[in-house]
C-alpha positions, -999 to 999 in steps of 0.1 A, spaced: 784 -43 -357 764 -10 -362 749 8 -333 715 14 -327 707 53 -330 699 49 -288 736 36 -286 721 5 -270 729 -23 -290 740 -33 -322 713 -37 -347 706 -70 -357 679 -90 -379 672 -128 -380 650 -148 -401 650 -186 -387 647 -219 -400 619 -229 -413 607 -192 -419 595 -187 -456 596 -147 -466 595 -125 -500 596 -92 -504 618 -60 -496 641 -60 -466 654 -29 -457 678 -26 -428 702 -1 -413 724 -32 -392 730 -66 -400 706 -94 -413 712 -132 -406 693 -156 -427 688 -191 -418 654 -198 -438 639 -191 -474 637 -157 -484 627 -142 -520 635 -107 -527 654 -76 -525 677 -70 -492 690 -37 -489 716 -40 -458 739 -8 -448 758 -36 -423 768 -72 -427 740 -100 -444 745 -136 -431 732 -163 -453 734 -193 -426 741 -234 -444 707 -238 -441 692 -205 -455 685 -199 -487 677 -160 -506 671 -155 -539 669 -119 -560 690 -89 -552 716 -79 -523 732 -49 -515 750 -44 -484 781 -36 -468 796 -71 -466 782 -108 -471 792 -144 -459 774 -171 -475 773 -207 -463 738 -218 -476 722 -209 -515 724 -179 -528 705 -168 -561 710 -133 -567 732 -106 -577 751 -91 -552 768 -55 -546 790 -58 -519 806 -23 -503 837 -42 -486 838 -82 -494 823 -113 -499 827 -145 -482 817 -179 -497 825 -207 -473 829 -245 -480 791 -250 -481 779 -220 -500 761 -227 -535 760 -196 -556 745 -189 -589 744 -150 -599 765 -120 -601 789 -102 -576 801 -68 -577 826 -64 -545 862 -57 -543 875 -82 -522 860 -117 -523 868 -149 -505 860 -187 -518 869 -214 -496 876 -248 -512 843 -267 -515 825 -236 -523 805 -240 -553 803 -204 -576 786 -203 -609 785 -169 -625 806 -136 -625 823 -115 -603 837 -81 -612 862 -69 -582 860 -30 -583 863 -7 -555 857 26 -572 829 42 -560 812 51 -592 813 7 -600 795 3 -564 770 29 -575 760 16 -610 748 -17 -595 752 -47 -619 720 -55 -641 720 -90 -647 755 -100 -662 787 -88 -654 809 -85 -679 846 -100 -677 858 -120 -649 845 -153 -640 855 -174 -612 844 -209 -604 852 -231 -575 845 -269 -568 
């Protein structure tokens, strides 16, 4: 967890269940989404999509943990985790991925940890590797 600039507490953001939001989110810290978000998330920390959360758009982050629904292009610098309740449609660029049994992933995944690849950010389709878990 990143610390705030004044050192008091970790920087955390939360979007509660029942909340609908569209636009762009840019944060230095972590964010948890349990509501419905459409747009772009740029987080220098961890993104968590709760079991009842839904995100559509683009996610650029340090790491992502998905338990809910995600329809997006994802670029994660460290790791992508799809929990057993995750329903993911889209493309993922990440150096590491964990897909629990029961998770559904439809899309393309490219595992590459080079800085050049992470800086290039995928358009909509990443070529080559395709993973599917049922």
